[in-house]
Structure formats: C-alpha cells, structure tokens
C-alpha positions as CSV (number, residue, x, y, z in Angstrom):
1,X,129.9,-98.6,-95.3
2,X,131.5,-96.2,-92.8
3,X,133.1,-99.0,-90.9
4,X,134.7,-100.4,-94.0
5,X,136.3,-97.0,-94.8
6,X,138.9,-97.8,-92.2
7,X,140.2,-100.5,-94.5
8,X,139.4,-99.7,-98.1
9,X,139.2,-96.7,-100.4
10,X,139.5,-96.7,-104.2
11,X,142.9,-97.3,-105.8
12,X,144.2,-94.8,-108.3
13,X,143.8,-91.1,-107.8
14,X,143.2,-91.5,-104.1
15,X,146.2,-93.7,-103.5
16,X,148.4,-91.3,-105.5
17,X,147.2,-88.4,-103.4
18,X,148.0,-90.4,-100.3
19,X,151.5,-91.1,-101.6
20,X,152.0,-87.4,-102.3
21,X,150.6,-86.3,-98.9
22,X,152.2,-89.0,-96.9
23,X,155.5,-90.1,-98.5
24,X,157.4,-93.2,-97.4
25,X,158.2,-93.0,-93.7
26,X,155.4,-90.5,-92.8
27,X,151.8,-90.8,-91.8
28,X,149.0,-88.4,-90.8
29,X,147.4,-88.3,-87.4
30,X,144.3,-89.9,-89.1
31,X,146.4,-92.5,-90.9
32,X,143.7,-95.1,-91.0
33,X,141.6,-93.0,-93.4
34,X,144.5,-93.1,-95.9
35,X,144.7,-96.9,-96.0
36,X,143.3,-98.5,-99.1
37,X,143.0,-101.9,-100.7
38,X,143.5,-102.5,-104.5
39,X,140.4,-103.7,-106.4
40,X,142.6,-106.4,-108.0
41,X,144.7,-108.4,-105.6
42,X,147.4,-109.3,-108.1
43,X,150.2,-111.6,-107.2
44,X,150.8,-110.1,-103.8
45,X,151.6,-111.8,-100.4
46,X,148.4,-112.7,-98.6
47,X,147.7,-111.9,-95.0
48,X,145.2,-114.5,-93.8
49,X,144.8,-114.4,-90.0
50,X,145.7,-112.1,-87.1
51,X,146.0,-112.6,-83.3
52,X,146.7,-110.4,-80.3
53,X,148.2,-111.6,-77.0
54,X,149.4,-110.0,-73.8
55,X,148.4,-107.2,-71.5
56,X,149.1,-103.5,-70.7
57,X,152.8,-104.2,-70.0
58,X,153.6,-106.4,-73.1
59,X,151.5,-107.0,-76.2
60,X,152.2,-109.2,-79.2
61,X,150.7,-108.9,-82.7
62,X,150.9,-111.9,-84.9
63,X,149.9,-111.9,-88.6
64,X,149.9,-115.1,-90.7
65,X,151.3,-114.6,-94.3
66,X,151.8,-116.9,-97.2
67,X,155.4,-115.7,-97.9
68,X,158.1,-113.8,-96.1
69,X,158.3,-110.0,-96.6
70,X,160.5,-107.1,-95.6
71,X,159.2,-104.7,-92.9
72,X,160.0,-101.2,-91.5
73,X,158.7,-100.3,-88.1
74,X,158.5,-96.9,-86.4
75,X,156.6,-95.0,-83.7
76,X,154.5,-91.8,-83.8
77,X,153.3,-89.5,-81.0
78,X,150.2,-87.4,-80.4
79,X,148.4,-89.8,-80.4
80,X,150.6,-92.7,-79.6
81,X,150.9,-95.1,-82.5
82,X,153.1,-97.8,-83.9
83,X,153.4,-98.2,-87.6
84,X,154.6,-101.2,-89.8
85,X,155.4,-100.5,-93.4
86,X,155.4,-103.5,-95.7
87,X,155.3,-104.3,-99.4
88,X,151.8,-104.4,-100.9
89,X,149.8,-107.2,-99.3
90,X,146.4,-108.7,-100.0
91,X,144.6,-108.5,-96.6
92,X,142.1,-111.4,-96.3
93,X,141.3,-110.9,-92.6
94,X,138.0,-111.6,-90.9
95,X,135.4,-108.7,-91.1
96,X,136.0,-106.3,-88.2
97,X,139.6,-107.4,-87.7
98,X,141.3,-104.5,-85.9
99,X,138.2,-102.8,-84.6
100,X,138.9,-104.0,-81.1
101,X,142.3,-104.5,-79.5
102,X,144.0,-106.0,-76.5
103,X,146.6,-104.7,-74.0
104,X,148.7,-101.9,-75.4
105,X,146.8,-102.1,-78.8
106,X,143.4,-100.3,-78.6
107,X,142.7,-101.0,-82.3
108,X,144.6,-101.3,-85.6
109,X,144.1,-100.4,-89.2
110,X,145.6,-101.9,-92.3
111,X,145.6,-101.5,-96.1
112,X,147.3,-100.0,-99.1
113,X,149.1,-96.6,-98.4
114,X,150.6,-96.2,-101.9
115,X,150.9,-98.4,-105.0
116,X,153.3,-101.2,-104.0
117,X,153.2,-100.5,-100.3
118,X,150.9,-101.5,-97.4
119,X,150.8,-100.2,-93.9
120,X,149.5,-101.4,-90.5
121,X,148.8,-98.7,-87.9
122,X,148.3,-99.6,-84.2
123,X,146.5,-97.1,-82.0
124,X,148.2,-97.5,-78.6
125,X,146.7,-97.3,-75.2
126,X,149.7,-95.4,-73.9
127,X,153.4,-94.8,-74.6
128,X,155.2,-97.9,-75.7
129,X,158.3,-99.1,-77.6
130,X,158.6,-101.6,-80.4
131,X,160.7,-104.2,-78.6
132,X,160.8,-106.5,-81.6
133,X,159.4,-106.5,-85.1
134,X,160.3,-109.3,-87.4
135,X,159.1,-112.0,-89.9
136,X,159.6,-115.7,-89.2
137,X,160.2,-118.2,-92.0
138,X,157.7,-120.9,-92.5
139,X,158.6,-124.0,-90.4
140,X,157.1,-127.2,-89.1
141,X,153.9,-126.8,-91.0
142,X,153.4,-123.2,-89.7
143,X,153.2,-120.3,-92.1
144,X,155.5,-117.2,-92.2
145,X,154.5,-114.8,-89.5
146,X,154.9,-111.1,-89.0
147,X,155.4,-110.5,-85.3
148,X,155.4,-107.1,-83.5
149,X,156.1,-107.0,-79.8
150,X,155.2,-103.9,-77.9
151,X,156.4,-103.0,-74.4
152,X,155.0,-100.2,-72.2
153,X,157.4,-97.3,-71.3
154,X,156.8,-94.0,-69.7
155,X,156.2,-90.7,-71.5
156,X,159.8,-89.6,-71.0
157,X,161.3,-92.7,-72.4
158,X,159.0,-92.5,-75.4
159,X,160.0,-88.9,-76.0
160,X,163.7,-89.9,-75.8
161,X,163.1,-92.5,-78.5
162,X,161.5,-89.9,-80.8
163,X,164.1,-87.2,-80.2
164,X,167.1,-89.5,-80.5
165,X,165.7,-91.0,-83.8
166,X,164.6,-87.8,-85.4
167,X,166.3,-84.9,-83.8
168,X,164.5,-82.0,-82.1
169,X,163.9,-80.2,-85.4
170,X,161.5,-83.0,-86.5
171,X,157.9,-82.9,-85.5
172,X,156.3,-85.4,-83.2
173,X,154.5,-86.9,-86.1
174,X,157.7,-87.8,-87.8
175,X,158.6,-91.5,-87.6
176,X,161.0,-92.9,-85.0
177,X,162.5,-95.9,-86.7
178,X,163.2,-99.1,-84.8
179,X,166.9,-99.8,-84.9
180,X,166.6,-103.4,-86.0
181,X,163.5,-105.2,-87.3
182,X,165.2,-108.2,-88.9
183,X,164.9,-110.4,-85.8
184,X,168.2,-109.3,-84.1
185,X,166.5,-108.8,-80.8
186,X,167.6,-107.2,-77.6
187,X,169.2,-109.5,-75.0
188,X,167.6,-110.0,-71.7
189,X,169.6,-108.3,-68.9
190,X,170.2,-109.1,-65.3
191,X,169.1,-106.9,-62.3
192,X,172.3,-104.9,-62.6
193,X,171.7,-104.2,-66.3
194,X,174.1,-106.8,-67.8
195,X,173.2,-109.7,-70.1
196,X,173.4,-113.1,-68.4
197,X,175.5,-115.9,-69.9
198,X,175.0,-119.4,-68.4
199,X,177.9,-121.7,-68.8
200,X,177.1,-125.4,-68.3
201,X,179.9,-127.8,-67.5
202,X,178.5,-131.2,-68.4
203,X,178.0,-134.1,-66.1
204,X,179.4,-134.0,-62.5
205,X,179.1,-136.0,-59.3
206,X,178.4,-139.6,-59.8
207,X,178.0,-138.9,-63.6
208,X,181.6,-139.0,-65.0
209,X,180.6,-138.6,-68.6
210,X,183.1,-140.1,-71.0
211,X,186.4,-141.3,-69.7
212,X,189.8,-141.6,-71.4
213,X,191.7,-144.9,-71.3
214,X,194.3,-143.1,-69.2
215,X,191.6,-142.2,-66.6
216,X,190.8,-138.6,-67.3
217,X,187.0,-137.9,-67.0
218,X,184.9,-135.6,-69.1
219,X,183.4,-134.0,-66.0
220,X,186.8,-132.7,-64.8
221,X,188.0,-131.6,-68.3
222,X,184.9,-129.6,-69.0
223,X,184.7,-128.0,-65.6
224,X,188.3,-126.7,-65.9
225,X,187.4,-125.2,-69.3
226,X,184.2,-123.7,-68.1
227,X,185.8,-122.0,-65.1
228,X,188.5,-120.6,-67.3
229,X,185.8,-119.3,-69.7
230,X,183.9,-117.7,-66.9
231,X,187.0,-115.9,-65.6
232,X,187.8,-114.7,-69.1
233,X,184.3,-113.3,-69.8
234,X,184.2,-111.6,-66.3
235,X,187.4,-109.7,-67.0
236,X,185.6,-107.1,-69.0
237,X,182.7,-106.9,-66.7
238,X,180.2,-106.5,-69.5
239,X,178.3,-109.7,-68.8
240,X,177.1,-111.6,-65.7
241,X,178.2,-115.2,-65.9
242,X,176.3,-118.0,-64.0
243,X,177.6,-121.5,-63.8
244,X,175.3,-124.5,-63.5
245,X,178.0,-126.1,-61.4
246,X,181.3,-124.9,-60.0
247,X,182.4,-128.2,-58.4
248,X,182.0,-132.0,-58.7
249,X,178.2,-131.9,-58.3
250,X,175.6,-133.8,-60.2
251,X,173.0,-131.4,-61.8
252,X,169.9,-132.9,-63.6
253,X,169.4,-131.7,-67.2
254,X,166.1,-130.1,-66.4
255,X,167.7,-128.1,-63.6
256,X,170.4,-126.8,-66.0
257,X,167.6,-125.5,-68.3
258,X,165.7,-124.1,-65.4
259,X,168.8,-122.2,-64.2
260,X,169.1,-120.5,-67.7
261,X,165.4,-119.6,-67.9
262,X,165.0,-118.4,-64.3
263,X,168.0,-116.1,-64.7
264,X,166.8,-114.7,-68.0
265,X,169.9,-115.9,-69.8
266,X,170.7,-114.3,-73.1
267,X,172.9,-117.3,-74.0
268,X,173.4,-120.8,-72.7
269,X,176.6,-122.7,-73.5
270,X,177.0,-126.3,-72.5
271,X,180.5,-127.7,-72.5
272,X,181.2,-131.4,-73.1
273,X,183.8,-133.8,-74.5
274,X,183.0,-136.8,-76.6
275,X,184.4,-140.3,-77.0
276,X,184.0,-143.1,-79.6
277,X,183.9,-146.8,-78.7
278,X,187.1,-148.5,-80.0
279,X,185.0,-150.6,-82.4
280,X,183.7,-147.4,-84.1
281,X,187.1,-146.2,-85.1
282,X,188.7,-142.8,-84.4
283,X,187.6,-139.3,-84.7
284,X,188.9,-135.9,-83.5
285,X,188.1,-132.2,-83.4
286,X,185.6,-129.9,-81.8
287,X,181.9,-130.0,-82.7
288,X,179.1,-127.5,-82.0
289,X,175.6,-128.7,-81.6
290,X,172.2,-126.9,-81.8
291,X,168.8,-128.3,-81.1
292,X,166.9,-130.2,-83.7
293,X,164.0,-132.6,-83.6
294,X,165.9,-134.8,-86.1
295,X,169.6,-135.5,-85.7
296,X,171.9,-134.3,-88.5
297,X,173.6,-137.7,-88.6
298,X,173.9,-141.0,-86.8
299,X,176.7,-139.8,-84.6
300,X,174.7,-136.8,-83.4
301,X,171.8,-139.0,-82.6
302,X,174.0,-141.4,-80.6
303,X,175.5,-138.6,-78.6
304,X,172.2,-137.0,-77.9
305,X,170.8,-140.3,-76.6
306,X,173.8,-140.8,-74.4
307,X,173.6,-137.2,-72.9
308,X,169.9,-137.3,-72.4
309,X,170.2,-140.6,-70.4
310,X,172.4,-138.8,-67.9
311,X,169.4,-137.9,-65.8
312,X,168.7,-141.6,-65.2
313,X,171.8,-141.6,-62.9
314,X,170.7,-139.2,-60.4
315,X,158.0,-113.1,-71.1
316,X,154.1,-113.4,-72.0
317,X,151.9,-115.1,-69.4
318,X,150.4,-118.0,-71.4
319,X,148.0,-119.1,-68.6
320,X,145.5,-116.4,-69.8
321,X,145.8,-117.2,-73.5
322,X,143.5,-119.5,-75.5
323,X,145.2,-122.8,-76.2
324,X,145.7,-122.1,-79.9
325,X,147.2,-118.7,-79.2
326,X,149.5,-120.2,-76.5
327,X,150.7,-122.9,-78.9
328,X,151.5,-120.2,-81.5
329,X,153.4,-118.1,-78.9
330,X,155.5,-121.1,-77.9
331,X,156.1,-121.9,-81.6
332,X,157.3,-118.3,-82.2
333,X,159.7,-118.4,-79.2
334,X,161.1,-121.7,-80.3
335,X,161.6,-120.7,-83.9
336,X,163.2,-117.4,-83.0
337,X,165.4,-119.0,-80.4
338,X,166.6,-121.7,-82.9
339,X,167.5,-118.9,-85.4
340,X,169.7,-117.2,-82.8
341,X,171.2,-120.5,-81.6
342,X,172.2,-121.3,-85.2
343,X,173.6,-117.8,-85.7
344,X,175.7,-118.1,-82.6
345,X,176.9,-121.6,-83.6
346,X,178.2,-120.4,-86.9
347,X,179.9,-117.4,-85.2
348,X,181.5,-119.8,-82.6
349,X,182.7,-122.1,-85.3
350,X,184.5,-119.3,-87.1
351,X,186.2,-118.2,-83.9
352,X,187.2,-121.6,-82.6
353,X,188.7,-122.8,-85.9
354,X,191.5,-120.2,-85.4
355,X,192.7,-121.9,-82.2
356,X,191.3,-125.5,-82.1
357,X,191.1,-128.4,-84.5
358,X,187.5,-128.7,-85.6
359,X,185.6,-131.9,-86.5
360,X,185.3,-132.5,-90.3
361,X,181.6,-131.7,-89.8
362,X,181.8,-129.0,-87.1
363,X,178.1,-127.9,-87.1
364,X,175.6,-130.6,-86.1
365,X,172.1,-130.8,-84.6
366,X,170.3,-133.3,-82.4
367,X,167.6,-133.5,-79.7
368,X,169.7,-132.6,-76.7
369,X,167.4,-132.1,-73.7
370,X,169.8,-129.5,-72.2
371,X,169.3,-127.3,-75.3
372,X,165.5,-127.2,-75.1
373,X,164.8,-123.9,-73.3
374,X,162.3,-122.4,-75.7
375,X,163.4,-118.8,-75.1
376,X,167.2,-119.0,-74.5
377,X,169.6,-119.4,-77.5
378,X,171.6,-122.5,-76.6
379,X,174.5,-124.5,-78.0
380,X,176.4,-127.6,-76.8
381,X,180.2,-127.6,-77.5
382,X,182.1,-130.8,-77.7
383,X,185.7,-129.7,-77.2
384,X,187.1,-132.9,-78.7
385,X,187.3,-136.7,-78.2
386,X,188.9,-138.1,-75.1
387,X,189.2,-141.3,-77.1
388,X,191.7,-139.5,-79.4
389,X,195.2,-139.1,-78.0
390,X,195.8,-135.8,-79.8
391,X,192.5,-134.3,-78.7
392,X,193.0,-135.5,-75.1
393,X,196.5,-134.0,-75.1
394,X,195.1,-130.6,-76.2
395,X,192.3,-130.7,-73.6
396,X,194.9,-131.2,-70.9
397,X,197.1,-128.4,-72.2
398,X,196.9,-125.0,-70.5
399,X,198.1,-123.3,-73.6
400,X,195.4,-124.9,-75.8
401,X,192.7,-124.2,-73.2
402,X,193.8,-120.5,-72.9
403,X,193.7,-120.0,-76.7
404,X,190.3,-121.8,-77.1
405,X,188.7,-120.0,-74.2
406,X,189.7,-116.7,-75.8
407,X,188.0,-117.8,-79.0
408,X,184.8,-118.9,-77.3
409,X,184.7,-115.7,-75.2
410,X,185.2,-113.6,-78.3
411,X,182.3,-115.3,-80.1
412,X,180.1,-114.8,-77.0
413,X,181.0,-111.1,-76.8
414,X,180.4,-110.5,-80.5
415,X,177.1,-112.2,-80.4
416,X,175.8,-110.4,-77.4
417,X,177.2,-107.0,-78.4
418,X,174.9,-107.0,-81.4
419,X,171.9,-107.8,-79.3
420,X,172.7,-105.3,-76.6
421,X,173.1,-102.5,-79.1
422,X,169.7,-103.2,-80.6
423,X,168.1,-103.3,-77.2
424,X,169.7,-100.2,-75.7
425,X,167.2,-97.4,-75.0
426,X,167.8,-94.0,-76.7
427,X,169.1,-91.2,-74.5
C-alpha cells in the first residue's frame, strides 16, 4: 500500500487541499505525495505506456496517449526535478512504472494534482535542462506521444535558468518555465555556435539534370542560384552555410544527406529545376517539395522517381536501445522533422510568391531520397521549368535571381531565428 501512495490518494478533500497548497505552476519538495488519481476515470485522455531512453548526458521520456493534449514544462531545484503539467489524464501504466529510472531520470511520479489537472514529476540525477517537451500527433498507425527530452547541464547553467525565469526574489522551488513546449525546438549549432544551413545544388558532373532546348542545363542553373543564396545568407554572419557542391562535381544522393547529418544541419535546402516532356504539355512556376511516403500527385511521383535515379549515373545512441524503443525513437525523429519541414515549406512559399511566379500547386510532397535525413528539416525547391520559355528566361536573369534569393534567404532566417531563440540558454 505504501508504494501505491506515490501514485494514488483519494479525490475530493485531499485534492482540494493539494490545489490550495500547491496552486498551478508550483509544487512542494515532496510533490509525489500530492499526486492523486480519481476514483472514476471519466472521459479523460488515457496514458497507456511509458518508455525511457538515453544516458546521463541526454535522456528521453516517451508517454503513449490516446489523444493529443496541451502541456506546460518547468524545472525545480533542491532537489533537482523536472515537472510536466497536463490536463487530467487517466494513467493506465504498468504497476511500478516510474519506480526506477534511466540516465538523468532517477524515478518519476504521476497522477492528479488538482481537479482537471495531472502532473508528472521527474526526480533528476543531477542538474539538467528541458531541451524539448512536446506532444506529437498520431501518425502512421502510431499513437499521440508526449515526449520530454532532458540534457545535462552544470549547476551554474541550471541556476541561470532558474534565476532568469523567476527573478532572484523567487525561491528555488518556484517553477522555471520552458520557453517553448509546443515542438518549436532549438536548432543544432556548429562548433562556432551558429546554426548550420546546408544548401544542395542538384545534379552535377556527368549528371546534367534537365536540359533546355536551347542547351542550358539544370546543374548550372541551380549552382548559380545556390552560390548566390550562400553569399546572401553569409552576409549577416548569423549562420554557417555548407554547400554539397561548389563546382561541376557529381555528388551521390546518400552523400548529400550524409553531409547534412554529419554537420548537424538545422536545415537542408535542395535546389533544382524541372522540365516537362513536350508531349505532356506546358507548366511553369516554382514548386516546393517535402518528403512523403506517398506522392501528392502524379507529377510529384514522376519527379521523385527521376531524381532518385540520379545515383544510378555515378543525438541518442540507438545501439544500446531495445529494438522496439529504437524504432519508436526513429519514428519520433521522423515525425518531428516532417513537421518542421512542412512548416518551413509554407514559410518559404509565402516569401517566394512575392518575387517569383509559383506553380498553381506550389506545395507538394513525394519520396525524394535526398530529403530522407530523419533528423534534419529538409525541402526541395524547383525554381521553375526549363521547358517553359518564360521560366527559363527568369532563371537566366540576374535580377530575378537576386530577388528570389532574397526571398529564400529571408524564409531561412525567419525559420531559424525562431528555433535559435527557443534554444538559447538563459544568462
């Protein structure tokens, strides 16, 4: 019975007392003893299974739900704890769940903290920050999942987080809110502290890509655009830009993805130009593609197949995780990455339409191999159709290139600025 007290006490007077003693956004040093579960579950979201992964440097908590919920995450000191406040949830976890931990999480407790509100409390092995806290939508047969990612920091950094969030007049048991728990995560940064942008000019070398009837090749058009884009982004010095190629060299698709991942890219932008066979009519305008297992239309499928055939011409350590946990971690990374990719694609479309003619269906998706880095938000931009005279004339125009480069650079800067702000440590 004593062990169960960590999860359940009677609803009613006890929960009302807990609400009075520990109002929203606060928790006592013995918070686990104030967590309760209602005797009648009601029509509340159900938490059905929990997993921990990682080590003393990075630890991830994953909770399966039957519907998406809102969350609020914060830190507490003396002792070190991380807290997740959520709407009232019916916890149907295995007996003993939370009694033992892993990595940065020594143990965790969960239950009702007040009528209508539940709480999860993590006892930490040392000072840590909440790197990410978010809830993923159900997708591909997988349920909604609450994900909390913890990262070890030193005591001084932890204290800065507390002081900056609460002010020196607040006690150490006051909550230090996480700036953003909606999935807008911090961007990976380079060794010099700047986020990395990888720009990928398509094709190259013996792979010309598409070719205009007047002889211009896709590989040359997209390289000129990519170089101009790199120069534009580097003007401000906020981001480090890495090119997958800077000359007429063939780079395999897998190598392009490897370059992005090995450099910890915060964003991958692949630049291309399309063409339609004469028998298929005419089309024009720029198109932005994101990754999808199923192409959004027949044209997207055709293009992905063509691009993927080009190769014929020329965070958490998963090795220590059980197979089922590793599969879930990969799924989480892919789902989150696709969310960010789609967000950037919409932002890019809104910027580009101010300077470039867009395709009548400007946002599409298909199974492009070059977009398949599971942990790097990625888009493929088709600048236009070399088979269309008007589009080709624009792609050869210095004025058009300058205006469109500015639009793409602005979208990149806007997208990354939001991620860097949410990732910046408090001082």
